[in-house]
N, C-alpha and C positions, 0 to 999 in steps of 0.2 A: 369528449370524443377526440382522439388523436388525429393527426393529419392523415395517416394511412387509412384509418377507419372512415374519415370523411371522403377520401378519394374513392374508396370501395363503395360507399353509399351512393356517390354520384354515378358510378358505373352501373349500379343496380337500377337506379332511377332512369338512366338513359335507356337501358335495355327494356325496362318495363314500358317506358314511353314509346319506344319503337314498336313493341309488340301490340300495345293498345292502339297506336295510330293505324297500324296495318289492319287490325281487326275492325276498328271503327270505320275506316274507309271502305272496307269490304261490305260491312253491314249498311253503311250509308248508300253505297251503290245499289244494293239489293232493295233497300227501302225507297230509293229514288225511282227504280223501275216500278215497284208496286204503287208508289204514290202518283207517278205520272199516269199510269194506267187507270187508277182510281179517279184522278183528276179529269181525265178524258171521259170516263164513264159518266161522271156527274154532269159534265158539260152536255153530253149527248142526251141524257134523259131529261135534263132541264129544258133543252131546246124542244124536245119532243112534247113535253107537257105544255109548254107555252104555245106550241102549234095546235095542240089538241086539248083544250081545257076540260073536256068531258072526262079525262082520265082521273080527275079529282073524285068522281063518283066511285072509283075503285079503291079509295083510300081505306075504308074499313076492311076490305078484303086483303089489302096489302099488309095492314097491321096484323091481322089474324095469321096470314101466311108467315110473316116474320117470326111471330111468337112460336108458331108450329115448328119452324126450323130450329129455333133455340132448344125447344123441348126434344126434338128428334135427335139433336146432337148432344143432349144432356148437359147443356150449358144454361145456367140460371139466367132468367130474363133480367135479373138485377146486376149481372156482370156488365160493367161499363168502365167509364173513366175513373170512377172512385176505386174500383178494383185495381186498376193500373197504378194509381197513386199509392194505394196501400201496399202494393207489391214492391215498389221502389223504396218504400220506407221500412217494411218488415220482412220482405222476401216471400210474401204470400204467393201461392202458385197461381199462374195464369194459364188457362187452357188454350192450347194451340188453335182449337176450333174457333176461338173468339175472333181470330183474324178474318177468315172468310165470312163468318156470320155478320160481323159489323159492316163489312163492305157490301154484302148483299142487302142487309137491312137498311143501311143509309141510302144506297142507290134506289131502293124501292120508295123510301121516304121522299126523295127528291123527284122521282118520276111521278108520284101521285100527289105531290103538293103539301106534304107535312111541313110545318114551320120549324125546320131543323137546319143545322149547319153541317159542316163536314170535319171540323177539327176534332170532335170527339172520336170519330172514326179513325182519324189520322193517329191520334194518341193511342187508341186501343190497338190499331193495326201494328204500329211500330213497337209498342210495349209488348204485345204478344209475341211478335216475331223475335225481338231482341231477347226477351226472357227465355223463350224456348230454345233459341239458338245457343244461348249461354249454357243451358242445361245439357244440350246435345254435345257440347264441347267439354263437358265435365266440370264446368265452373260452378262454384258454390258461393253462398253468402254475398258479400259486397260485390264480387266480380259479376255475379248474375244480375244483381240490381243495376250495376253500371251498364251492362249490355242492354237492359230494358230502357234505361235513360237515353242511351245512344239511339235506340230504335225510335223512341218517342220523338226526339229532336229531329231525326232524319225524316220521318214521315210528315211531321208538322212543317218542316222546311220545304219538302217536295210539294206539298199541297198548297202552301201559301206563298212560297218564294221569299221567305223572311228568315234566312239562316241565323242571323244574330239573335233576333227575338226568340226564335225556336230554341236555341241553345240555352239562353238564360231562363226562359220560361220553365223548362223542365228542371232546371237547377233550383228555382225558387218555389215552385208550386206546391211541393209536398209539405214543406215546413216554412210557415210564414216567419220571416225574420232571420232565416238561416240559409246560406248558399253553400252548396257542395262544391267548393273550389277544386277539389281533387278530381272531379268529373269534368271539369271545364274543357281540357284539351281533347279527350276522346269524343265528347259530345259535339264540340265545335267541328272536329274532323268529320264526324258522321253527318252533321247538318250540312256542311259545305259540300261534301261529296254528293249527298242526295240532291241538293239544289242544282248542282252542275249537271247531274244525270237527267233530272226532270227538265231543265232548260233545253238540253240537247234533244230530248224527246218531244219538245214542243209544248210543254206545260207552261202556260203564261203565269208569271207571278202576279199576285194581287197588288195593284198600285192604284192610287187615287190622286187626282189633281184638284187641289183646293187653293183658293185665293188667300195666301198667307201674308201677313204684314211684313214689310221690310224692316221695321224697327218697333221697339216697344219702350214704354216708360212706366212709371209707377201706376198711373190710372189704368192703363191697359192691363197690367198684371193683377190689379185689384178686381177688375171685371172678370178676368180669366179665373181668379180664385172663386169668385161668386158663382160663375157657371159650373166650376168643378164641384162646389158644394151642392148645387142642385143635382148634378149628375150622381153624386154619392147617394143622395136621397132616392133617386130613381133606381140606382143599383141595389139599394136595400129593398125597395119595393119589388124588384125583379126576383131577387133571391128568396124573399118571403113568399111571393106568388108561386114560384116553382116548388118550394118545399111544402107549403100548405096545400097547394093544388094536388100534389102527389099523395099527401097524407089523406086528404078528404076522398080522393078517388079510390084509394085502397080500402078505406073504411066503408064507403057506401057501395062500391062495386068490387067486391073481393075476387070475383071471377075475372081473370086477366083477359080472357078472350072477349067477354062482354064489354070490359072496360075499353079495350083498344078499338073494338068495332063501333061502340057508341061514340067514343071520342073522335074517331075518324069521320063518322057520319055527321056529327055536329060541326066539325071543322070544314068539311066539304060543303055543307049547307051554308055556312057563313060566307065562305069565299065565293061560291057560285051565286048565292042569293044577293049578296051585297056588292058583287063585282070587285072583290079584293084580290084580284089575280096577282098583282105585284107583291102581295104579302105572303103568297104561297112559296114554299121552298126557302132558299136563302135570302132572296130579295136583294141581290147586290146591285141591281139596276136602280133601286131606290136610294141606295147609299151613294151611288155616283151622282144622282140628281141632287141629293142633299149637299154634296160638296160644291155644286154649282149654285147653291143658295135656294133650292126649291124643295120644299117638304110640306105635306099637309099637317096642320096643327095636331091632328089626332093620330098621326102615323105611328109614333112611338108607343102609344097606349094600345093600339090595335095589334101591333106586332108582339108586344108584351103578353097580351091576353092569349093570342094564338099560340105563342111559344109555351106558355104555361099549360094550355090545353094539350098541346102535343106531348110534352114531357109527362104530364099526369096520365095520359092515355097509354103511354109506353112505347111510342115510336122511337126508332133508332136515329142517331145523328149526333148533334152536338148543340151546345148553347152559345158558343162564342160568336159565331157569325150573326145569329139573331141579336146578341148583345151589341155587336158593332152597328147593326141596323138601328137598334133602339137609341144608342148613343148618338149616332150621326143625325138622325131625324130630330131627336130632342134638342141637341145642340144647335141645329139649324134654326129651329123655331125660337128657342130661348135666347140665343145670342143677341139678336137685334134689340130685345127688350133691355139688355144690359149695355147697349152701345157698342157691340162688336159686330163685325161682318158675319153674315149668315154662313157662308162657306167656311170661314175660319172657325166659327162656332161648331160646325159639323165635325171638323177634324178634331177639335179639342174634346167635344162630347164623346166621340168614338173612343178616343184613347182614355179619357177619364172614366167612362163607364166600364171599359174593359178592365182597368185597374181596380175599380171598386168591386167588381164581380169576381176577379181571380186572385186579388191580393198579391200581385207581382209587379211592383213599381219599376224595377229596372227593365224587365221585359217589356213593360208598357212603353217606356221611353224609347227603347230600341225599336219597338213596333212603329212608333211615330216616325222615327228616322228612316225606316225602310219603306213605309207606306207612302210618305209624303215628301221625303228628301228635303226637309226644311233647311234654310240657311242657318237658323238659330233655334236651338231646342229649348231655350229658356221658358217661353210660355207653356210648352208642353210639360216641362219639368214641374212648373208651378201647379198645373192642372193635375198631374199625376200625384204629387205630394199631398195636395189638399184632398183629393178623392180617396187616396189610400187611408189617410187618418180618419176622415169623417165617415167612411163606410163601416167603421167599427169592425166587429168580428163576424160579419155576414160573408157569405161566399157561395159560389156555385157548387163547390165540391165538399161534401160532408166529411170525407176522409182527410181533408187538409187539416193540419194541426198548427197551432200558433205557439211558437217558442218564446217570443218576446212581445211585450206590450207594444202597441203601435205608437204610443207616445213616450216610450223609452223609460218608464218609471220603474218597472220591475218585471222579471220573467213571468210569463203567463203559460200555464200548462193546459 
């Protein structure tokens, strides 16, 4: 390529970057508005449920109503985060109706106490809005997929207040081992724009205060690696429980309405009968206590079981916040057995389990940086690396593909 051609190519790249920056910032602002509103709605319904625990009795009815809305709008009840991941990989169509449906469904789940998070809704909301906005603008192929990625990053950032982790997460999650660097700039612009808009509208970012060590040495890193290995095992258990629970529920209860009603009834009975109120919904208050070194020994197992029941029954929401809950409580309990501080173990467990479940090591490390603001990321990097490798090829998302072996020996299809 001659000098003139290189200069012309730079000009084209600059113009494309300017156009994508403008589009990404506009999309980010829109998703920031939607994300902040959704964030506020989740806060309000969670407070309402905590003030009126009897709302859990309506959980079966809420599940049935959610499924009815999906069928009324002619959207498959299986349409979820896996569809969004497939869309950004292959260009599969995403119905615009998915955006309001996932918001309503997730809000009902939190109001009535289903063990669900909100990141699944954020990814589906942003992906649906971005995908359909790209189509409305006449974009095709890779451009439409890029719009969906920007929307996913923006809504994730608005909901959690983690713009860097949100950006890298959407670039990593579809194909394990491959990062779409060409989408980095627009996704970062959309993510930061959404974060700023959400902050301006009063959406509080997710932050945790944990007692992190001032220094580390080889024995500490070995203990961190041991804890991460245990977290990888818990991550595999979580993924298997979610997958097998759903398979068994579909086999033995093929009627989706009966399945969600019965699942909701069992969940409500367990929470109300055993007094597991802190385990309903996202349970972020339990995560905060774990960071202070306080967690019941069985907390992670109870949350894992409730989350598997929730997913098998068909309630809307997400699995990432429950994953953070399970990781934090498990790390808090297991860390002292390995000679680590309980609060430090909770932080490590949260990040390690997140990585083992979503197979996104760089996003996990950035999540640690944004959630905890540690002075030194080395212990978290060790935890992420060990959990990533030892969790094998399990994951929360069945549509996720693995491009390269986790131990770097050969490509894996």
